[in-house]
C-alpha positions, 0 to 999 in steps of 0.5 A: 717841926714834921712828923717824924720828929713830933713821933720822936719827941713823944716817944721819947717822952713817953720812955721817960715815963715808962722808964719811972714806972718799972720795978726796981731790979734788987732783992731776991725777985731782980730777976724776974725785974730784970726780964720785965724790964728787958722786954719793955725797954726793947723799943717799939713804936708806943703807940699805945701811950701815944694814943692815950696821951693825945686823947687825953690832949684831944679832950684838954687834959693837962697834967700827969693825972694819963701818966700811971695809965699810959705807963700800964697798957704799954705794960699789958701790951709787952706781957702778951707779946711776951706771951706770944712769942712763948714756945706754947703759942708763936714760938719766936726768937725775935721781937722788935729786932733782938732775942725774945723774953723767953730766949733770953731769960728761959722760958720760965721766966719768960712765962712769970714775966709775962704775968707779971707785967700784966699785975704791975700794969694795974699797981701802976694805974692805981696810981692815978688815985693819987692824980685826980678825981677818983669817980673819973680814975675808976670809969678808966680802970674800968675800962682798962680792965675791960678791953684787956681781959676775957671780953677783950685782947685774953679772950681774943687770944684765946680763940686764936690760940685753940682755933690755931690751925684750924679753918676759920670763917670770916666771922670767926676771924673777925672776932680774934682781930677785934677783940686781940688786936682792937680792944687794945687800941679802943683801950687807950682812945677811951681813958684819955678820953675819960680822963680829960672828963669827955662826954660819954657820947665822944667817949663812944666815939672813940671807942668805935674809931679805934675799933676801926683803927684795930682792925685796919692794923690787923689786917696791914700787919697780915700784909706786912707777914708777907711783904715785909722783911725782918731787918725792917720788921725787927720779927721774923716774915711768913710767921702765920704762914708757918704757924699754919695762921688763917689771917685776913690775906689768906682768906680775902687775898692781898688785894681786898686786904688793902682795900679794907684796910684803906676803908676801914681807915677812912671811917675812922677819920670821919668819926675824928673829924665829926668830933667838937676837937681836934688834933691833927697830931692824933690824925695824922699818927692814926693815919700812919698806921695803915700805910707802915711798913714795920 
């Protein structure tokens, strides 16, 4: 089986898990559930649950314990996309090749469905208490909350919004990238390791690898915004330019951005190669992120 086949096999597995945890479209709040599910079922790489599953397998994990967290982290990521697309932020009309949630359901449900997905993510993660050691599940929940909150993704998002259109230093841009993007790539690698019972030093190594991958992933996103096309990406190109955003590309240039992606990728690979266990698919998955075209 080649790499693309393996990815598709895992994506199909993840899709089934996600669908099993989505809210029922019934009752008085049916419209909210529909908007939540619209954004969750819009496709995408399913990168974060895939990273979580492969980190879980890397350290010998098996069974269903990782599944609630796989669904939860995709809900948190999707919530961030729904809100990122809103008129008050990026005001994008297309995501993953179709209308964004606020365009399809109206701005009010766009806001509320994003809120609901964030809350429902934790409701979903709590289900892991019925599947495994509560101490381990609590540790994983702590990471999930920390990496997605004010000290993580949302903190980075807030700094990004507050400095929109303003000149940014390299230090501030790095803070935004490390938090807005990086923390939610660190989290699945750490959570997968924790749920599998990995040693603390190995959980830390996964956090470090995730931070490097997150930075490379965001810089590659900047590169794609100026070199890709809408049909391939499934979202508008030159979105950053339209919104007068400072990016790594505008700050350092396209050549340096590409070089930095390579450096960050090499450092992440070195960390993975230094672990006592190996997962060839996880290594190839991470390598593919920094050379992706969408």
